C-alpha positions in Angstrom: 3.4 -1.7 -1.8 -0.1 -2.1 -2.2 -2.2 -0.3 0.2 -5.9 -1.2 0.7 -8.6 0.9 2.7 -12.0 -0.1 3.3 -14.9 2.3 3.2 -17.3 1.4 5.8 -20.5 2.6 7.4 -24.2 1.9 7.9 -26.5 1.7 4.8 -27.6 5.1 3.5 -24.8 7.1 5.1 -23.2 8.1 1.7 -20.4 5.5 1.7 -20.9 4.1 -1.9 -21.5 7.8 -3.1 -18.1 8.7 -1.8 -16.5 5.6 -3.2 -17.9 6.7 -6.7 -16.6 10.1 -6.3 -13.2 8.5 -5.7 -13.8 6.4 -8.8 -14.5 9.5 -11.1 -11.5 11.3 -9.4 -9.1 8.6 -10.5 -10.7 8.3 -13.9 -9.7 12.1 -14.5 -5.9 11.2 -13.9 -4.1 10.8 -17.1 -1.0 9.3 -15.4 -2.7 6.7 -13.4 -6.2 6.0 -14.4 -8.7 4.7 -11.9 -9.3 1.0 -12.7 -11.9 -1.3 -11.3 -10.3 -4.6 -10.1 -13.7 -5.9 -8.8 -17.0 -4.3 -8.8 -16.3 -2.7 -5.4 -12.5 -2.1 -5.7 -10.7 1.0 -7.3 -7.2 2.3 -7.6 -6.9 5.9 -6.9 -3.7 8.0 -7.4 -2.3 10.1 -4.6 -2.1 13.7 -5.6 1.4 15.2 -5.2 2.4 18.5 -6.8 6.1 17.6 -6.1 6.0 14.9 -8.5 4.6 17.1 -11.2 7.3 19.5 -10.6 10.0 16.9 -11.1 8.3 15.8 -14.2 8.4 19.4 -15.4 12.1 20.0 -14.5 13.3 16.8 -16.1 10.9 16.9 -19.1 9.9 13.4 -18.2 7.3 12.0 -20.7 5.9 9.5 -18.2 4.8 10.6 -14.8 3.6 7.7 -12.3 1.9 8.4 -9.1 1.8 6.2 -6.0 -1.7 4.8 -5.3 -4.1 3.5 -2.7 -6.7 1.0 -3.2 -10.3 1.8 -1.8 -12.7 -0.8 -1.2 -16.6 -0.1 -1.1 -17.4 -2.7 1.7 -21.0 -4.0 2.0 -23.1 -2.0 4.3 -23.3 -3.2 7.8 -26.4 -3.8 10.1 -26.7 -4.7 13.8 -26.2 -8.3 13.9 -23.6 -8.4 11.2 -21.2 -10.5 13.5 -24.0 -13.3 13.4 -24.1 -13.1 9.7 -27.3 -10.8 9.4 -27.6 -8.8 6.3 -24.4 -8.9 4.2 -22.5 -9.1 7.5 -20.1 -12.1 6.4 -19.2 -10.3 3.4 -18.7 -7.1 5.2 -16.5 -8.6 7.9 -14.4 -10.8 5.5 -13.4 -7.9 3.3 -12.4 -5.8 6.5 -9.9 -8.4 7.4 -8.2 -7.8 4.0 -7.6 -3.9 4.5 -5.0 -1.9 6.1 -7.0 0.8 7.5 -10.8 1.8 7.7 -12.5 5.0 6.5 -15.6 5.1 8.6 -18.3 7.3 6.9 -20.7 8.8 9.4 -24.1 10.3 8.5 -24.1 13.8 9.5 -27.0 15.2 7.2 -30.7 15.3 7.5 -32.6 14.4 4.4 -36.1 13.1 4.6 -35.7 11.5 1.1 -32.9 9.3 2.3 -34.1 7.0 5.0 -31.7 6.3 8.0 -31.8 2.6 9.0 -32.4 3.7 12.5 -34.9 6.4 11.5 -33.0 9.3 13.2 -29.5 10.7 12.6 -27.3 9.9 15.6 -23.5 9.7 14.7 -22.5 8.4 18.3 -25.0 5.5 17.9 -24.1 4.7 14.5 -20.2 4.5 15.2 -21.0 2.2 18.3 -23.0 -0.2 16.1 -20.2 -0.9 13.7 -17.5 -0.8 16.5 -19.6 -3.2 18.5 -20.0 -5.7 15.6 -16.2 -5.7 14.9 -15.5 -6.4 18.5 -18.2 -9.1 18.6 -16.7 -10.7 15.7 -13.1 -10.4 17.2 -14.3 -12.0 20.5 -15.5 -14.9 18.5 -12.0 -15.2 16.9 -10.2 -15.1 20.3 -12.5 -17.6 21.9 -11.8 -20.0 19.2 -8.0 -19.5 19.6 -8.1 -19.6 23.4 -9.9 -23.0 23.1 -7.3 -24.3 20.8 -4.2 -23.0 22.7 -5.5 -24.1 26.0 -5.3 -27.6 24.9 -1.8 -27.1 23.8 -0.7 -25.4 27.1 -1.5 -28.4 29.1 1.7 -29.9 27.8 3.5 -27.5 30.1 5.2 -25.6 27.4 6.0 -22.1 28.8 6.0 -20.4 25.7 2.5 -21.7 24.8 1.2 -21.0 28.3 2.5 -17.2 27.8 0.7 -17.0 24.4 -2.4 -18.5 26.1 -2.2 -15.7 28.8 -2.0 -13.1 25.9 -5.1 -14.4 24.5 -6.9 -14.2 27.8 -6.0 -10.6 28.5 -7.0 -9.7 24.9 -10.2 -11.3 25.6 -11.0 -9.5 28.8 -10.0 -6.3 27.1 -12.6 -6.8 24.4 -15.2 -8.0 26.7 -14.9 -4.7 28.5 -16.1 -2.9 25.3 -12.7 -1.6 24.1 -11.4 -2.2 20.4 -8.3 -4.0 19.8 -6.5 -1.1 18.5 -6.5 0.3 22.1 -4.9 -2.9 23.6 -1.5 -2.5 25.1 0.6 -5.6 24.3 4.1 -6.4 26.0 7.3 -6.9 24.2 7.4 -10.1 22.2 3.8 -10.2 21.8 3.4 -8.3 18.5 3.7 -11.4 16.5 0.6 -12.9 18.3 -1.5 -10.0 17.6 -0.4 -9.7 14.0 -1.3 -13.3 13.4 -4.9 -12.8 14.5 -6.0 -10.3 11.6 -8.6 -8.8 14.1 -11.1 -6.4 12.7 -11.2 -3.8 15.5 -7.3 -3.5 15.4 -7.4 -1.7 12.2 -6.5 2.1 12.2 -9.6 4.2 11.8 -10.3 7.6 9.9 -13.8 9.2 10.4 -15.3 10.8 7.5 -18.2 13.1 8.7 -20.6 13.3 5.7 -22.4 16.6 5.8 -24.7 18.5 3.3 -23.3 20.9 1.1 -24.6 23.8 3.2 -22.5 22.8 6.0 -19.1 23.0 4.5 -16.3 23.4 5.2 -16.6 23.2 9.0 -19.4 20.8 9.4 -22.4 21.0 12.0 -23.4 19.7 15.4 -23.4 16.1 14.2 -19.9 16.3 12.8 -18.9 18.0 16.2 -20.0 14.8 17.8 -17.9 12.7 15.5 -15.0 15.0 16.5 -15.5 14.5 20.2 -15.4 10.7 19.6 -12.3 10.9 17.4 -10.7 13.0 20.2 -11.1 10.5 22.8 -9.5 7.9 20.5 -6.8 10.1 19.2 -8.2 9.5 15.8 -8.7 11.8 12.8 -11.7 13.4 11.3 -12.3 14.9 7.9 -15.7 16.8 6.8 -16.8 15.9 3.4 -19.9 16.2 1.4 -20.2 13.0 -0.7 -22.8 14.4 -3.0 -20.7 17.6 -3.6 -17.5 15.5 -4.3 -19.2 13.4 -6.8 -20.2 16.7 -8.5 -16.6 18.1 -8.3 -15.0 14.7 -9.5 -17.1 15.0 -12.8 -15.4 18.5 -13.7 -12.2 18.9 -15.6 -9.3 20.2 -13.5 -9.6 24.0 -14.3 -13.4 23.8 -13.4 -12.4 22.0 -10.2 -10.1 24.7 -9.2 -12.6 27.4 -9.8 -15.3 25.6 -7.9 -13.3 24.9 -5.0 -12.1 28.7 -4.9 -15.7 29.7 -5.0 -16.1 27.7 -1.8 -13.0 28.9 -0.1 -11.3 25.6 -0.3 -7.7 24.8 -1.3 -8.3 21.1 -2.2 -11.3 18.9 -2.6 -12.6 16.7 0.3 -11.4 13.7 -1.6 -7.9 14.9 -1.7 -8.0 15.5 2.0 -9.2 12.0 2.4 -6.6 10.6 0.3 -3.9 12.4 2.1 -5.4 11.7 5.5 -5.4 7.9 5.0 -2.0 8.0 3.8 -0.9 9.9 6.9 -3.0 7.3 9.1 -0.9 4.4 7.7 2.3 6.0 8.5 3.5 6.5 5.0 6.0 8.7 3.2 6.9 9.3 -0.4 10.1 9.3 -2.1 10.8 10.1 -5.8 12.8 8.7 -8.8 13.1 11.2 -11.6 14.9 11.4 -14.9 14.4 12.2 -18.7 12.3 9.1 -19.2 10.0 8.8 -15.9 9.4 10.6 -12.9 7.7 8.5 -10.1 6.5 8.5 -6.6 7.2 5.6 -4.4 5.4 4.7 -1.1 7.0 3.3 1.9 6.5 3.5 5.7 8.2 5.8 7.9 11.6 4.5 9.3 12.3 2.4 6.3 16.2 2.4 5.4 17.6 2.9 2.0 18.2 -0.6 0.9 14.6 -1.6 1.7 13.3 1.5 -0.2 15.4 0.4 -3.0 13.7 -3.1 -2.8 10.4 -1.3 -3.5 11.7 -0.5 -7.1 13.2 -4.0 -7.6 14.5 -6.7 -5.4 17.9 -6.5 -7.2 18.3 -3.1 -6.1 18.1 -4.0 -2.4 20.2 -7.2 -2.8 23.0 -5.3 -4.6 22.6 -1.9 -2.7 25.9 0.2 -2.6 24.6 3.6 -1.8 21.8 6.1 -2.2 22.5 9.6 -3.7 19.7 11.9 -2.3 18.6 15.4 -2.8 15.7 16.9 -1.0 12.7 18.0 -3.3 13.1 21.5 -2.0 16.8 21.7 -3.1 16.0 19.7 -6.4 13.3 22.4 -7.2 15.4 25.4 -6.1 18.3 24.5 -8.2 16.3 23.4 -11.2 17.6 19.9 -11.4 20.3 17.2 -10.4 23.2 18.8 -12.0 22.9 22.1 -10.4 21.9 20.7 -7.1 25.0 18.3 -7.1 27.2 21.2 -7.9 25.7 23.2 -5.1 26.6 20.3 -2.6 22.9 19.6 -2.1 23.2 15.9 -3.0 24.1 13.4 -0.1 25.7 10.1 -0.6 24.0 7.8 2.0 24.8 4.1 3.1 22.8 1.3 4.3 21.7 2.7 7.6 20.1 5.9 6.1 16.7 6.3 6.9 14.7 7.7 4.0 12.8 10.9 4.4 9.5 12.2 2.9 10.3 14.1 -0.4 13.8 12.5 -1.0 14.8 12.4 -4.7 17.1 9.4 -4.8 19.4 7.7 -7.4 20.4 4.2 -6.1 23.8 2.7 -6.8 23.9 -1.1 -6.8 25.8 -4.2 -8.1 23.9 -6.6 -10.5 
């Protein structure tokens, strides 16, 4: 499963600094090094101490983390929906991501000029949201024009589709993003096919100065208020500090974080929050050759989870032998866990849970 998150924001909010910190953090991973696919795309491993413990128990020489792709999307300016600045590039890249990490400037710095001259998180968030909605309105209007011609044939299905687009158009015109639109049963396919920008789930990253860690400041609080209204999440980070932390080796990072009274870096919190935003969980496979983490969406059943490893596993699925990570850890491995009755044999209807250690049985 390839997961891609776009890092967005106005110019000079710390967006690229945060992306560069993620790049360095990935580069420190021996098991899944950060790699640049394009100048603005990087693959970052998802930290998970459970995976390291499984490798330790089984003596696995290879440990493979699950990953997220982060895209440093071109800075946005007002008028991007009309193509101003790098707007067209910005908007086309957003269509390709699964979620948005919206970096909001929450720091004062006379040496870093704000595009609007003053720091105002609410205004900055509204600029980006407005541009996304304007572009979505343009897409919907084109779709309505095309569907309206087809609906004149009297086809009830097409007329129902047209009514859906018209409701969505009215929703956007009132200033509400697509992610808040309530669609009816049977309309999900219409919405999915549109690839609308303001329908992407959003995580806000309030970028503060180092002196305002860990809780933030008045600017960050205004971001929290907006997120609360949207039922969205916020993390407080200092992009500059994260870039410095990422350059340290692991032991030095831990010492530095302890001095700040933190248990994990802002980047780790960002990665985990993004993972949660997308509704994802992790299951594991582990043995004497390799321990590996796998990403699936919540609610996936065992055969489909097996298909993430190989399509043959899904086609020939027989059963899934599962052990909760906590039991695997407590008993010190598969053999002892099985003898203690901690292994379960699950069939095709089993919904995989976060932390399951699974051995799939299948026919070739």
